[in-house]
Each structure stands twice: as C-alpha cells, then as structure tokens.
C-alpha positions as CSV (number, residue, x, y, z in Angstrom):
1,M,81.4,-124.2,98.4
2,D,83.5,-124.4,95.1
3,I,85.1,-127.2,93.2
4,V,87.7,-126.1,90.6
5,Y,89.0,-128.1,87.7
6,S,92.0,-127.0,85.6
7,I,92.1,-128.1,82.0
8,N,95.6,-129.2,80.9
9,S,94.7,-130.4,77.4
10,F,94.5,-128.3,74.2
11,P,92.1,-126.7,73.2
12,Y,91.6,-125.5,76.7
13,G,88.7,-123.1,76.3
14,L,86.7,-125.5,74.1
15,I,87.2,-128.5,76.5
16,A,86.3,-126.3,79.6
17,S,83.1,-125.1,77.9
18,Q,82.0,-128.6,76.9
19,L,82.7,-129.9,80.4
20,A,80.6,-127.2,82.0
21,S,77.7,-128.1,79.7
22,L,77.9,-131.8,80.6
23,I,77.9,-131.1,84.3
24,I,74.8,-128.8,84.0
25,Q,72.9,-131.5,82.1
26,N,73.8,-134.6,84.3
27,V,74.3,-133.4,87.9
28,T,70.9,-133.8,89.6
29,T,70.8,-131.6,92.7
30,N,69.3,-128.4,94.0
31,N,72.5,-127.5,95.8
32,L,74.3,-126.5,92.5
33,V,74.4,-122.6,92.2
34,S,76.5,-121.9,89.1
35,I,79.3,-123.2,86.8
36,T,81.9,-120.6,85.6
37,V,84.4,-121.1,82.8
38,N,87.5,-118.8,83.0
39,N,90.2,-119.7,80.5
40,I,91.4,-123.2,81.6
41,N,89.5,-123.3,84.9
42,V,86.0,-124.7,85.4
43,T,84.6,-123.5,88.8
44,I,81.5,-125.4,90.2
45,T,79.7,-123.5,93.0
46,F,77.4,-125.2,95.4
47,Q,75.1,-123.4,97.9
48,N,76.1,-125.5,100.8
49,N,79.0,-128.0,101.5
50,V,79.1,-130.5,98.6
51,T,77.9,-134.0,99.5
52,P,79.8,-137.1,98.5
53,T,77.0,-138.0,96.0
54,E,77.3,-134.7,94.3
55,Q,81.1,-134.9,94.2
56,N,80.9,-138.5,92.8
57,Q,78.5,-137.3,90.0
58,V,80.7,-134.5,89.0
59,Q,83.9,-136.7,89.1
60,T,82.3,-139.4,87.1
61,I,81.4,-136.9,84.3
62,V,84.9,-135.5,84.4
63,N,86.5,-139.0,84.3
64,N,84.3,-140.1,81.4
65,Y,85.0,-137.0,79.4
66,I,88.7,-136.2,79.9
67,P,90.2,-138.6,82.5
68,T,93.7,-137.3,81.9
69,S,93.0,-133.7,81.1
70,C,91.7,-132.3,84.4
71,Q,93.2,-131.7,87.8
72,F,90.7,-131.8,90.7
73,N,91.7,-129.1,93.2
74,G,89.1,-130.0,95.8
75,S,86.5,-127.9,97.5
76,T,87.4,-124.7,99.2
77,G,87.1,-124.8,103.0
78,P,85.1,-122.3,105.0
79,T,86.8,-119.0,105.9
80,G,88.5,-119.1,109.3
81,Q,87.8,-116.6,112.1
82,Q,89.5,-113.3,112.1
83,G,92.5,-113.1,114.4
84,A,92.8,-110.7,117.3
85,T,94.0,-107.2,116.6
86,G,97.6,-106.7,117.6
87,F,98.9,-104.1,120.2
88,T,99.3,-100.5,119.1
89,G,102.9,-99.7,118.4
90,Q,104.8,-96.9,120.2
91,Q,104.5,-93.4,118.7
92,G,107.4,-92.6,116.4
93,P,109.6,-89.5,116.9
94,T,108.5,-86.1,115.8
95,G,109.6,-85.2,112.3
96,F,111.9,-82.3,111.4
97,T,110.3,-78.9,111.1
98,G,109.8,-78.1,107.4
99,P,111.4,-75.0,105.8
100,T,109.5,-71.6,106.0
101,G,107.2,-71.1,103.0
102,F,107.6,-68.3,100.5
103,T,106.2,-64.8,101.4
104,G,102.8,-64.3,99.7
105,P,102.1,-61.5,97.3
106,T,101.3,-58.0,98.6
107,G,97.6,-57.5,99.1
108,P,95.6,-54.7,97.3
109,Q,95.8,-51.2,98.5
110,G,93.2,-50.2,101.0
111,I,90.4,-47.6,100.4
112,T,91.5,-44.0,100.8
113,G,90.4,-42.6,104.0
114,L,88.0,-39.6,104.4
115,T,89.4,-36.1,104.0
116,G,90.2,-34.6,107.4
117,P,88.6,-31.4,108.7
118,T,89.9,-28.1,107.5
119,G,92.4,-26.5,109.9
120,F,91.9,-23.3,111.8
121,T,92.5,-20.0,109.9
122,G,95.8,-18.4,110.9
123,P,96.0,-14.9,112.4
124,Q,95.9,-11.9,110.0
125,G,99.2,-10.4,109.2
126,I,100.3,-7.0,110.2
127,P,99.2,-4.3,107.7
128,G,101.9,-2.7,105.5
129,S,103.1,0.8,106.1
130,A,101.2,3.6,104.3
131,I,104.3,5.7,103.9
132,N,105.3,3.7,100.9
133,T,102.5,5.1,98.7
134,G,103.8,7.3,95.9
135,A,102.7,10.9,95.4
136,T,99.8,11.8,93.0
137,G,101.1,13.3,89.8
138,P,100.0,16.7,88.5
139,T,96.9,17.1,86.3
140,G,97.7,17.5,82.6
141,F,96.8,20.6,80.5
142,T,93.4,20.8,78.7
143,G,93.8,20.6,75.0
144,P,92.5,23.3,72.5
145,Q,88.9,23.0,71.1
146,G,88.7,21.6,67.6
147,I,87.4,23.5,64.6
148,P,83.6,23.1,64.1
149,G,82.6,21.1,61.0
150,S,81.0,22.8,57.9
151,A,77.3,22.2,57.3
152,T,78.0,22.0,53.5
153,N,79.8,18.6,54.0
154,T,76.5,16.6,54.3
155,G,76.9,13.3,52.3
156,A,74.8,12.5,49.2
157,T,71.5,10.5,49.6
158,G,72.0,6.8,49.2
159,P,70.3,4.8,46.4
160,T,66.8,3.4,46.9
161,G,66.8,-0.1,48.4
162,T,65.8,-3.2,46.4
163,S,62.2,-4.4,46.7
164,R,61.3,-7.5,48.7
165,L,60.5,-10.7,46.8
166,G,58.3,-13.5,48.2
167,L,56.8,-16.8,46.9
168,F,53.4,-18.5,47.2
169,Y,53.2,-22.3,46.8
170,F,50.3,-24.4,45.7
171,N,50.1,-28.2,45.5
172,S,47.1,-30.4,44.7
173,G,48.2,-33.1,47.1
174,A,46.5,-35.8,44.9
175,N,45.3,-36.2,41.3
176,L,44.1,-32.8,39.9
177,A,40.3,-32.4,39.8
178,N,38.3,-30.0,37.6
179,N,37.2,-26.7,39.0
180,R,39.2,-27.0,42.2
181,F,41.0,-24.3,44.2
182,L,44.5,-25.4,45.1
183,V,46.1,-24.9,48.6
184,N,49.4,-25.9,50.1
185,S,48.7,-29.6,49.9
186,G,45.1,-30.2,48.7
187,Q,42.1,-29.0,46.7
188,N,38.8,-27.3,47.7
189,T,35.5,-26.7,46.0
190,N,34.8,-23.8,48.3
191,E,37.0,-20.8,47.3
192,Q,36.7,-19.2,50.8
193,Q,38.6,-22.2,52.2
194,A,41.5,-21.6,49.7
195,Q,42.0,-17.8,49.8
196,W,45.1,-16.0,51.2
197,P,44.9,-12.3,52.4
198,L,47.8,-10.0,51.3
199,T,49.8,-8.1,54.0
200,T,50.9,-5.2,51.9
201,T,50.7,-3.7,48.4
202,S,52.6,-6.0,46.1
203,I,52.8,-7.3,42.5
204,C,52.0,-10.9,41.7
205,Q,54.0,-12.2,38.7
206,N,55.8,-15.2,37.1
207,L,53.3,-18.0,37.7
208,T,55.1,-21.3,37.2
209,V,53.4,-24.8,37.0
210,V,54.8,-28.4,36.9
211,L,52.6,-31.4,36.2
212,E,53.3,-35.0,37.3
213,N,51.9,-36.3,34.0
214,A,51.2,-34.6,30.6
215,P,47.5,-34.0,29.9
216,G,47.7,-36.0,26.7
217,L,46.7,-35.2,23.1
218,G,43.4,-33.3,22.9
219,N,43.5,-32.4,26.6
220,S,44.7,-29.3,28.5
221,R,44.9,-27.9,32.1
222,L,44.5,-24.2,32.9
223,F,45.8,-22.5,36.1
224,T,44.4,-19.0,36.9
225,I,45.3,-16.5,39.6
226,R,42.2,-14.9,41.2
227,K,41.9,-11.6,43.1
228,N,38.9,-11.2,45.4
229,G,37.1,-14.1,43.6
230,V,37.7,-12.8,40.1
231,N,39.9,-14.4,37.4
232,Q,43.0,-12.4,36.4
233,T,45.2,-12.3,33.3
234,L,48.0,-14.2,35.1
235,Q,47.2,-17.7,33.7
236,V,49.2,-20.8,32.5
237,T,47.8,-23.4,30.1
238,I,49.6,-26.8,29.7
239,S,48.4,-29.0,26.8
240,G,49.2,-32.3,25.0
241,T,52.6,-33.8,25.9
242,S,53.9,-30.9,27.9
243,T,54.4,-31.1,31.7
244,T,55.6,-27.5,32.5
245,G,54.4,-24.0,31.8
246,A,55.0,-20.4,33.0
247,N,53.6,-16.8,32.5
248,N,56.4,-14.2,32.7
249,V,54.4,-11.5,30.9
250,N,51.2,-10.7,32.9
251,A,51.2,-9.3,36.5
252,V,48.5,-8.5,39.0
253,T,48.7,-5.7,41.7
254,F,47.3,-6.7,45.1
255,N,46.7,-4.3,48.1
256,Q,46.7,-5.2,51.8
257,F,43.6,-7.3,52.6
258,D,43.0,-8.4,49.0
259,L,42.3,-12.1,48.7
260,L,44.5,-14.4,46.5
261,S,43.4,-17.8,45.2
262,L,44.4,-20.2,42.4
263,I,41.8,-22.2,40.4
264,H,42.4,-25.3,38.1
265,T,40.2,-26.2,35.2
266,Q,40.6,-28.8,32.5
267,T,39.4,-29.4,28.9
268,G,39.3,-32.4,26.8
269,P,37.8,-35.9,27.1
270,S,40.2,-37.4,29.7
271,P,43.4,-35.6,30.9
272,A,46.0,-38.0,32.4
273,N,45.8,-38.2,36.2
274,G,48.6,-36.6,38.2
275,V,49.6,-34.0,40.9
276,G,50.0,-30.3,40.0
277,S,52.5,-28.0,41.7
278,C,52.4,-24.1,41.3
279,S,54.4,-21.1,42.6
280,V,54.0,-17.4,42.1
281,E,56.2,-14.4,43.0
282,F,55.2,-11.4,45.0
283,K,57.3,-8.2,44.6
284,T,56.8,-5.2,46.9
C-alpha cells in the first residue's frame, strides 16, 4: 500500500529528502516497508493497508514541516480482478500471393563420370591388290679393284709419351713431436705403422714443407724421406723465423715393394708448437 506526496515548493529535491528523513524518524510502526524519493515525489510504502493511526502520524509530520508545499494523493487501492477474455475475431481474408523470387545461382559442376568400356574392334579391311607392286630393278655393275698400297708408306714412330707424376701427402694432425713418423693426419713412434709400399719403379723428388709456426731463434725442424727404414738425402730443414722449405735438388729412386716413410726431428731448446704439412712428387 503506497502513500505519495508531491512537493510543490522549491527546492523540490531538498524538501523531499528532508521530509523522508522525518517520516523515518517519527513514524512508529512495523508496517512501514520503505520511503522512496523520486524528484518531487515522496512515496511511502506499507506492507499492508495503512491504518488511520499510521496515516495521521504521517500527515501530522507533513503538516508541521510543509503544510502548504505537499499534495496528498492518497493510498493506492488494491488491483482489481482481471476481466474475461474477449471472443476470438473472425479470420481475415487471405493475402495476395507475393512475387516469384529471383532464380538462384547455378550450382557447381558435378563430378565427371567414369570412362565407359572400350568398344568392339571393327572388322579388318580387305587386303590391297598385289599387282600394284613395282618391278625389281637390275643389279648394278661391280666396280674395279683398287690398287694395293705400298709397304714403304708406313708412318714414322710417334714420340715417347710423358711420364706419370703423383703426389704423397703427410700431415702431423697436431703439434709436431720429436722423432715421429708422419702419416696423412697424425704421427707414429712405430715406423711400420707409417710406411707406404710403392707400386712401380719411380723417382721421389721435390720435397716441400709448410709449418704452422716458425721454430724460433736457435731452433730448427728436419724432415727426411726414408727408404726401407733408411734416411735418404732428400731432406728439408726449417730454422729460425721461416715457416716453409723445399728440396728441389736431391731425388731418391724407389722400386715396386720398396717402403716409403717420412720422419721429423727437431733441434734447439724449445721449437714453437704447430702443425707440419709435407708433400713429395713421384715420377715414373
């Protein structure tokens, strides 16, 4: 049950708020539910129908506070019963048929069907007539025999071919060590594990050596070709600040099954560490 007061005096909102506060403080009842202020209206909501005592208390507070500024709208009556549902009206006439819609887009092409079976082979045609073959021509005459060549026309003997040239490579694979036999990428203390057998008679020459680092002053490194475990004159010594050396003067002849090896030795207090690479030519 609601009682609504409309504030007609300025300032509306302030007066409505102060009036709501006074009613809350002075109306003594458990029937009061809430007081709502909305712009110029003050709505007092009771849980049940408002009693004359409650209405007098509220009206007294309103008259004492603003006797000429409020308008009492009275309590809202209970909601009446819902009226009966009216009769259903007659069905209206059928509407006009709408225009035909636009034709939709053409759908995608269907999957190509399987290839049909191969048709039957047609009958063989009639063979052509043999009478249209031309006659065989006559055999030609045999030509005369040529004049025999002279035995004195044999060509001169060609020059002797050049000899074959091959290379052998040696690399320490790590810092050079004294009294070691070099192989392709390493060093051995056992000469038998560093020997190479020759395949044919050939001349070993042009020993060439490159060092990673120079030996240093007072130091030297010696690389010597060995034949069947014996030192040969084909040697290269690199000393001091040099890093390269070659022997183009001496040569060693090897026969098939002779064993080739290369030994490195060093002199001096402390040659600089480094890798050594060597190559030698073989001429047949």
